[in-house]
N, C-alpha and C positions, 0 to 999 in steps of 0.2 A: 507478515503479521506476528505480533507478540503471542507467545503461549500464555495461557491462563485466563483468557477472556471468560466473562460470565455468560451463562445461558439466559436468555429471555424468559420471562415467565409464562408466555405462550409460544406455541409453534407458529402463530400468525404474526409476521412482523408489522402488519398494519395496526395492530392494538398494542404495540410497545408503548411503555411508559416513557416519559421525558427523560427520567434518569437513565433508563436502559439505552435509549437513543444517544444520549450524551456520552455515555461510556463507550458505545460502539464507534462513535466518531473520533476516538482517540486512535483508531486504526485507519490506516490509508492504504486502499487497495486500487490499483488502477490497471488498465489494459491498453496495449498498443504494440507497435513494432518496436525494435530496439536494434542498436549497433554495438558490438563488443569491441573494445579496444584492448590494449595491453594491461591496463590498470583501471579502466573505467567502462561504464556501459551507458549509453545514451538512450533513454526511453522516450518515444514520441507518443505523448498521451492521447488516446483517441477516446477514452471513455472514463469517466470518474464522477463520483458524487459531487465533488468540488469542482464546479463547472469553469472555474477560473483557470485551471490548469489544461483544460481540453485544448488541443491543438499546440501545446507548448512542448519544449524538449526538457527533460529532467535528467541531470547528470548524477550518476551514482559511482562510486567507487567500490570494487569488490576484491575479496580475497577468497581463493579456493585452497582449502587445506583439509587433508584426509576426508574428501567427498562432501565437505560442508562449505557451502557458499554463503558469505556473509556480504551484504551490501550496506554501504553507509553513505549518507549525504553530507555535505558541508554543513558545520553548525549554523 
């Protein structure tokens, strides 16, 4: 997730404004199992708000430097 996201005006997400939801949709978080290779990680998406990716595998490349993990996708 990118740092610097804005707080919603309410602590109840069910009353969020369209603008707040649109801004929040710029961040994608998903969950599932994964396999780590020498330079890449394969995520098997099990849950995500964007249902099109559920059941797919997503490849990410990683770098680990000074205890900082950076993931990147192909453009």
